[in-house]
Backbone as JSON Lines, residues from 0, in Angstrom:
{"i":0,"aa":"M","n":[-3.02,18.33,2.36],"ca":[-2.61,17.45,3.44],"c":[-1.54,18.16,4.26]}
{"i":1,"aa":"S","n":[-1.68,18.1,5.58],"ca":[-0.72,18.79,6.44],"c":[0.64,18.08,6.4]}
{"i":2,"aa":"E","n":[1.67,18.84,6.77],"ca":[3.02,18.26,6.77],"c":[3.12,17.07,7.72]}
{"i":3,"aa":"S","n":[2.44,17.15,8.86],"ca":[2.52,16.04,9.82],"c":[1.84,14.79,9.26]}
{"i":4,"aa":"R","n":[0.74,14.94,8.52],"ca":[0.09,13.79,7.91],"c":[0.95,13.22,6.79]}
{"i":5,"aa":"Q","n":[1.59,14.1,6.02],"ca":[2.5,13.63,4.97],"c":[3.67,12.86,5.57]}
{"i":6,"aa":"A","n":[4.22,13.38,6.65],"ca":[5.35,12.72,7.31],"c":[4.92,11.36,7.85]}
{"i":7,"aa":"L","n":[3.73,11.29,8.44],"ca":[3.22,10.03,8.97],"c":[3.03,9.02,7.84]}
{"i":8,"aa":"G","n":[2.48,9.48,6.71],"ca":[2.28,8.6,5.56],"c":[3.6,8.09,5.0]}
{"i":9,"aa":"K","n":[4.58,8.96,4.88],"ca":[5.91,8.57,4.38],"c":[6.55,7.56,5.32]}
{"i":10,"aa":"Y","n":[6.44,7.8,6.63],"ca":[6.96,6.88,7.64],"c":[6.31,5.5,7.48]}
{"i":11,"aa":"G","n":[4.99,5.49,7.32],"ca":[4.28,4.22,7.15],"c":[4.7,3.48,5.9]}
{"i":12,"aa":"E","n":[4.87,4.2,4.8],"ca":[5.29,3.56,3.56],"c":[6.7,2.99,3.67]}
{"i":13,"aa":"E","n":[7.59,3.7,4.35],"ca":[8.95,3.18,4.55],"c":[8.92,1.9,5.39]}
{"i":14,"aa":"L","n":[8.11,1.88,6.46],"ca":[7.98,0.67,7.27],"c":[7.41,-0.48,6.43]}
{"i":15,"aa":"A","n":[6.41,-0.17,5.62],"ca":[5.78,-1.2,4.79],"c":[6.79,-1.8,3.81]}
{"i":16,"aa":"V","n":[7.61,-0.97,3.19],"ca":[8.62,-1.46,2.24],"c":[9.58,-2.41,2.95]}
{"i":17,"aa":"K","n":[10.05,-2.04,4.13],"ca":[10.95,-2.92,4.9],"c":[10.26,-4.25,5.2]}
{"i":18,"aa":"H","n":[9.02,-4.18,5.62],"ca":[8.25,-5.37,5.98],"c":[8.07,-6.28,4.76]}
{"i":19,"aa":"I","n":[7.75,-5.69,3.63],"ca":[7.55,-6.44,2.38],"c":[8.85,-7.14,1.98]}
{"i":20,"aa":"K","n":[9.95,-6.43,2.04],"ca":[11.24,-7.03,1.68],"c":[11.61,-8.16,2.63]}
{"i":21,"aa":"Q","n":[11.35,-7.97,3.93],"ca":[11.64,-9.03,4.91],"c":[10.81,-10.28,4.64]}
{"i":22,"aa":"A","n":[9.63,-10.08,4.06],"ca":[8.76,-11.21,3.74],"c":[9.16,-11.9,2.43]}
{"i":23,"aa":"G","n":[10.18,-11.36,1.76],"ca":[10.7,-12.01,0.56],"c":[10.14,-11.5,-0.76]}
{"i":24,"aa":"L","n":[9.33,-10.45,-0.73],"ca":[8.82,-9.87,-1.96],"c":[9.83,-8.9,-2.54]}
{"i":25,"aa":"T","n":[9.75,-8.67,-3.83],"ca":[10.59,-7.69,-4.5],"c":[9.76,-6.45,-4.74]}
{"i":26,"aa":"V","n":[10.24,-5.31,-4.28],"ca":[9.54,-4.05,-4.52],"c":[9.92,-3.55,-5.9]}
{"i":27,"aa":"R","n":[8.92,-3.38,-6.75],"ca":[9.15,-2.91,-8.12],"c":[9.06,-1.39,-8.22]}
{"i":28,"aa":"E","n":[8.07,-0.81,-7.57],"ca":[7.89,0.64,-7.63],"c":[7.19,1.12,-6.36]}
{"i":29,"aa":"C","n":[7.48,2.36,-6.01],"ca":[6.77,3.03,-4.92],"c":[6.16,4.31,-5.47]}
{"i":30,"aa":"N","n":[4.99,4.62,-4.99],"ca":[4.3,5.86,-5.37],"c":[4.13,6.0,-6.88]}
{"i":31,"aa":"Y","n":[3.6,4.94,-7.5],"ca":[3.31,4.99,-8.93],"c":[2.14,5.94,-9.15]}
{"i":32,"aa":"R","n":[2.37,6.99,-9.93],"ca":[1.34,7.99,-10.19],"c":[0.88,7.92,-11.65]}
{"i":33,"aa":"C","n":[-0.42,8.07,-11.83],"ca":[-1.01,8.14,-13.16],"c":[-2.21,9.09,-13.06]}
{"i":34,"aa":"P","n":[-2.86,9.38,-14.17],"ca":[-4.01,10.3,-14.11],"c":[-5.15,9.81,-13.21]}
{"i":35,"aa":"L","n":[-5.18,8.53,-12.91],"ca":[-6.25,7.97,-12.09],"c":[-5.96,8.03,-10.59]}
{"i":36,"aa":"G","n":[-4.71,8.29,-10.23],"ca":[-4.35,8.34,-8.82],"c":[-2.97,7.76,-8.59]}
{"i":37,"aa":"E","n":[-2.77,7.26,-7.38],"ca":[-1.45,6.76,-6.98],"c":[-1.57,5.39,-6.34]}
{"i":38,"aa":"M","n":[-0.61,4.52,-6.64],"ca":[-0.49,3.22,-5.98],"c":[0.74,3.32,-5.09]}
{"i":39,"aa":"D","n":[0.57,3.04,-3.8],"ca":[1.66,3.22,-2.86],"c":[2.86,2.33,-3.18]}
{"i":40,"aa":"I","n":[2.6,1.03,-3.33],"ca":[3.69,0.08,-3.57],"c":[3.24,-0.95,-4.6]}
{"i":41,"aa":"I","n":[4.13,-1.26,-5.53],"ca":[3.92,-2.36,-6.46],"c":[5.08,-3.32,-6.23]}
{"i":42,"aa":"A","n":[4.73,-4.55,-5.89],"ca":[5.75,-5.55,-5.55],"c":[5.52,-6.81,-6.37]}
{"i":43,"aa":"Q","n":[6.46,-7.73,-6.24],"ca":[6.33,-9.02,-6.91],"c":[6.53,-10.11,-5.88]}
{"i":44,"aa":"D","n":[5.6,-11.06,-5.89],"ca":[5.63,-12.23,-5.01],"c":[5.63,-13.45,-5.91]}
{"i":45,"aa":"G","n":[6.82,-13.95,-6.22],"ca":[6.92,-15.03,-7.2],"c":[6.51,-14.51,-8.56]}
{"i":46,"aa":"E","n":[5.51,-15.12,-9.16],"ca":[5.0,-14.69,-10.47],"c":[3.85,-13.7,-10.34]}
{"i":47,"aa":"T","n":[3.47,-13.36,-9.14],"ca":[2.31,-12.49,-8.89],"c":[2.74,-11.04,-8.68]}
{"i":48,"aa":"I","n":[2.07,-10.12,-9.38],"ca":[2.27,-8.69,-9.15],"c":[1.31,-8.29,-8.03]}
{"i":49,"aa":"V","n":[1.85,-7.62,-7.02],"ca":[1.05,-7.25,-5.85],"c":[0.96,-5.73,-5.78]}
{"i":50,"aa":"F","n":[-0.27,-5.24,-5.77],"ca":[-0.54,-3.81,-5.65],"c":[-0.95,-3.56,-4.2]}
{"i":51,"aa":"I","n":[-0.22,-2.65,-3.54],"ca":[-0.38,-2.49,-2.09],"c":[-0.73,-1.05,-1.74]}
{"i":52,"aa":"E","n":[-1.81,-0.92,-1.0],"ca":[-2.23,0.36,-0.43],"c":[-1.77,0.38,1.02]}
{"i":53,"aa":"V","n":[-1.07,1.44,1.41],"ca":[-0.58,1.57,2.78],"c":[-1.42,2.63,3.48]}
{"i":54,"aa":"R","n":[-1.92,2.28,4.66],"ca":[-2.69,3.22,5.47],"c":[-2.03,3.31,6.84]}
{"i":55,"aa":"T","n":[-1.66,4.51,7.23],"ca":[-0.98,4.72,8.51],"c":[-1.84,5.61,9.39]}
{"i":56,"aa":"R","n":[-2.04,5.19,10.61],"ca":[-2.8,5.97,11.58],"c":[-2.02,6.03,12.89]}
{"i":57,"aa":"S","n":[-2.09,7.17,13.55],"ca":[-1.44,7.29,14.86],"c":[-2.42,7.01,15.99]}
{"i":58,"aa":"T","n":[-3.71,7.13,15.7],"ca":[-4.75,6.77,16.68],"c":[-5.89,6.11,15.93]}
{"i":59,"aa":"G","n":[-6.77,5.49,16.66],"ca":[-7.94,4.87,16.06],"c":[-9.19,5.72,16.19]}
{"i":60,"aa":"R","n":[-9.01,6.98,16.52],"ca":[-10.18,7.85,16.76],"c":[-11.14,7.89,15.58]}
{"i":61,"aa":"Q","n":[-10.62,7.91,14.38],"ca":[-11.48,7.94,13.2],"c":[-11.43,6.6,12.45]}
{"i":62,"aa":"G","n":[-11.11,5.56,13.16],"ca":[-11.0,4.24,12.56],"c":[-9.56,3.95,12.16]}
{"i":63,"aa":"W","n":[-9.23,2.67,12.16],"ca":[-7.88,2.27,11.77],"c":[-7.78,2.21,10.26]}
{"i":64,"aa":"G","n":[-6.56,2.21,9.79],"ca":[-6.3,2.26,8.35],"c":[-6.98,1.17,7.56]}
{"i":65,"aa":"E","n":[-6.97,-0.04,8.08],"ca":[-7.57,-1.16,7.35],"c":[-9.09,-1.01,7.23]}
{"i":66,"aa":"E","n":[-9.68,-0.18,8.08],"ca":[-11.13,0.05,8.03],"c":[-11.5,1.13,7.02]}
{"i":67,"aa":"S","n":[-10.51,1.81,6.48],"ca":[-10.78,2.98,5.64],"c":[-10.84,2.68,4.14]}
{"i":68,"aa":"I","n":[-10.7,1.42,3.76],"ca":[-10.73,1.07,2.34],"c":[-12.17,0.74,1.95]}
{"i":69,"aa":"T","n":[-12.77,1.63,1.2],"ca":[-14.15,1.46,0.75],"c":[-14.17,0.72,-0.58]}
{"i":70,"aa":"S","n":[-15.36,0.31,-1.0],"ca":[-15.47,-0.34,-2.31],"c":[-15.08,0.63,-3.42]}
{"i":71,"aa":"K","n":[-15.37,1.9,-3.24],"ca":[-14.98,2.92,-4.23],"c":[-13.45,3.01,-4.33]}
{"i":72,"aa":"K","n":[-12.77,2.96,-3.19],"ca":[-11.3,3.0,-3.2],"c":[-10.75,1.75,-3.87]}
{"i":73,"aa":"R","n":[-11.35,0.58,-3.58],"ca":[-10.92,-0.67,-4.21],"c":[-11.03,-0.58,-5.73]}
{"i":74,"aa":"E","n":[-12.14,-0.06,-6.21],"ca":[-12.33,0.09,-7.65],"c":[-11.26,1.0,-8.25]}
{"i":75,"aa":"R","n":[-10.93,2.06,-7.55],"ca":[-9.89,2.97,-8.04],"c":[-8.54,2.26,-8.1]}
{"i":76,"aa":"L","n":[-8.23,1.45,-7.08],"ca":[-6.97,0.7,-7.08],"c":[-6.91,-0.25,-8.28]}
{"i":77,"aa":"Y","n":[-8.03,-0.9,-8.6],"ca":[-8.07,-1.8,-9.75],"c":[-7.82,-1.03,-11.05]}
{"i":78,"aa":"R","n":[-8.4,0.16,-11.17],"ca":[-8.2,0.97,-12.38],"c":[-6.74,1.42,-12.5]}
{"i":79,"aa":"I","n":[-6.14,1.8,-11.37],"ca":[-4.73,2.21,-11.39],"c":[-3.85,1.02,-11.79]}
{"i":80,"aa":"A","n":[-4.16,-0.16,-11.27],"ca":[-3.39,-1.36,-11.63],"c":[-3.51,-1.65,-13.13]}
{"i":81,"aa":"T","n":[-4.7,-1.5,-13.68],"ca":[-4.9,-1.69,-15.11],"c":[-4.06,-0.7,-15.91]}
{"i":82,"aa":"H","n":[-4.06,0.55,-15.46],"ca":[-3.24,1.57,-16.12],"c":[-1.76,1.17,-16.07]}
{"i":83,"aa":"Y","n":[-1.3,0.73,-14.91],"ca":[0.1,0.32,-14.75],"c":[0.46,-0.79,-15.73]}
{"i":84,"aa":"L","n":[-0.37,-1.82,-15.8],"ca":[-0.08,-2.95,-16.68],"c":[-0.07,-2.54,-18.15]}
{"i":85,"aa":"N","n":[-1.0,-1.67,-18.52],"ca":[-1.02,-1.17,-19.9],"c":[0.18,-0.27,-20.17]}
{"i":86,"aa":"Y","n":[0.51,0.59,-19.23],"ca":[1.63,1.52,-19.39],"c":[2.95,0.76,-19.51]}
{"i":87,"aa":"R","n":[3.09,-0.3,-18.74],"ca":[4.31,-1.12,-18.77],"c":[4.29,-2.13,-19.92]}
{"i":88,"aa":"K","n":[3.22,-2.1,-20.71],"ca":[3.08,-2.91,-21.93],"c":[3.18,-4.42,-21.68]}
{"i":89,"aa":"Y","n":[2.49,-4.88,-20.64],"ca":[2.39,-6.32,-20.43],"c":[1.56,-6.9,-21.56]}
{"i":90,"aa":"K","n":[2.11,-7.86,-22.29],"ca":[1.36,-8.51,-23.36],"c":[0.36,-9.5,-22.77]}
{"i":91,"aa":"E","n":[0.82,-10.23,-21.8],"ca":[-0.06,-11.15,-21.06],"c":[-0.01,-10.72,-19.61]}
{"i":92,"aa":"W","n":[-1.16,-10.52,-19.05],"ca":[-1.2,-10.07,-17.66],"c":[-0.8,-11.19,-16.71]}
{"i":93,"aa":"P","n":[0.07,-10.87,-15.79],"ca":[0.45,-11.87,-14.79],"c":[-0.68,-12.03,-13.77]}
{"i":94,"aa":"S","n":[-0.47,-12.95,-12.87],"ca":[-1.39,-13.09,-11.74],"c":[-1.3,-11.81,-10.9]}
{"i":95,"aa":"L","n":[-2.44,-11.31,-10.44],"ca":[-2.47,-10.06,-9.67],"c":[-3.03,-10.31,-8.27]}
{"i":96,"aa":"R","n":[-2.59,-9.46,-7.35],"ca":[-3.13,-9.49,-5.98],"c":[-3.18,-8.06,-5.47]}
{"i":97,"aa":"F","n":[-4.17,-7.77,-4.67],"ca":[-4.33,-6.45,-4.06],"c":[-4.31,-6.62,-2.55]}
{"i":98,"aa":"D","n":[-3.38,-5.91,-1.89],"ca":[-3.2,-6.01,-0.45],"c":[-3.34,-4.64,0.21]}
{"i":99,"aa":"I","n":[-3.57,-4.68,1.51],"ca":[-3.52,-3.48,2.34],"c":[-2.49,-3.73,3.42]}
{"i":100,"aa":"I","n":[-1.66,-2.74,3.67],"ca":[-0.8,-2.78,4.85],"c":[-1.2,-1.6,5.71]}
{"i":101,"aa":"A","n":[-1.7,-1.92,6.89],"ca":[-2.13,-0.89,7.83],"c":[-1.07,-0.77,8.92]}
{"i":102,"aa":"I","n":[-0.61,0.45,9.13],"ca":[0.39,0.73,10.16],"c":[-0.32,1.47,11.29]}
{"i":103,"aa":"R","n":[-0.24,0.9,12.47],"ca":[-0.79,1.56,13.65],"c":[0.4,2.11,14.44]}
{"i":104,"aa":"S","n":[0.69,3.37,14.19],"ca":[1.83,4.02,14.82],"c":[1.4,4.55,16.18]}
{"i":105,"aa":"Q","n":[1.94,3.98,17.22],"ca":[1.55,4.36,18.57],"c":[2.18,5.69,18.95]}
{"i":106,"aa":"D","n":[1.46,6.47,19.72],"ca":[1.98,7.76,20.19],"c":[2.97,7.6,21.33]}
{"i":107,"aa":"R","n":[3.0,6.44,21.93],"ca":[3.9,6.23,23.07],"c":[5.34,6.13,22.58]}
{"i":108,"aa":"E","n":[6.21,6.89,23.2],"ca":[7.62,6.9,22.8],"c":[8.24,5.54,23.05]}
{"i":109,"aa":"G","n":[8.99,5.08,22.07],"ca":[9.69,3.81,22.2],"c":[8.86,2.6,21.82]}
{"i":110,"aa":"S","n":[7.57,2.78,21.55],"ca":[6.74,1.64,21.2],"c":[6.85,1.34,19.71]}
{"i":111,"aa":"Q","n":[6.81,0.08,19.38],"ca":[6.89,-0.35,17.98],"c":[5.5,-0.26,17.36]}
{"i":112,"aa":"P","n":[5.41,0.17,16.13],"ca":[4.1,0.22,15.47],"c":[3.61,-1.19,15.15]}
{"i":113,"aa":"D","n":[2.31,-1.35,15.12],"ca":[1.71,-2.61,14.69],"c":[1.59,-2.56,13.17]}
{"i":114,"aa":"I","n":[1.95,-3.65,12.52],"ca":[1.84,-3.75,11.07],"c":[0.86,-4.87,10.76]}
{"i":115,"aa":"I","n":[-0.24,-4.5,10.13],"ca":[-1.28,-5.46,9.77],"c":[-1.29,-5.58,8.25]}
{"i":116,"aa":"W","n":[-1.0,-6.76,7.76],"ca":[-0.93,-6.99,6.31],"c":[-2.11,-7.86,5.92]}
{"i":117,"aa":"I","n":[-3.01,-7.28,5.17],"ca":[-4.2,-8.0,4.71],"c":[-4.0,-8.29,3.23]}
{"i":118,"aa":"R","n":[-3.87,-9.57,2.92],"ca":[-3.63,-9.98,1.54],"c":[-4.95,-10.27,0.82]}
{"i":119,"aa":"S","n":[-4.95,-10.02,-0.46],"ca":[-6.1,-10.35,-1.32],"c":[-7.39,-9.7,-0.85]}
{"i":120,"aa":"I","n":[-7.41,-8.38,-0.88],"ca":[-8.63,-7.69,-0.44],"c":[-9.75,-7.85,-1.46]}
């Protein structure tokens, strides 16, 4: 991944964390890594553990971030969540939710990015 794509992804994740906190959720972990892959953000919404994939795009030329989550990617997110719950030794699994936060970072200077939060994918 190029440095500019990494920087864009980091920027998007930072915006997503701020947005999540403003919405009243508690961020438990960022960039949880396991042998199955990475979960961008793990948060808590009341009694529900929320697993969040962040997709940041600067243009829609190849589709927007929310359009890029395939069924294969969803399955991988579920497996990573299962790994997380087992690794953290949850005896009883809490209520779970899987969300996408898509950041549309505009190329125009001074413009605010659009943040699209899709809950329960």
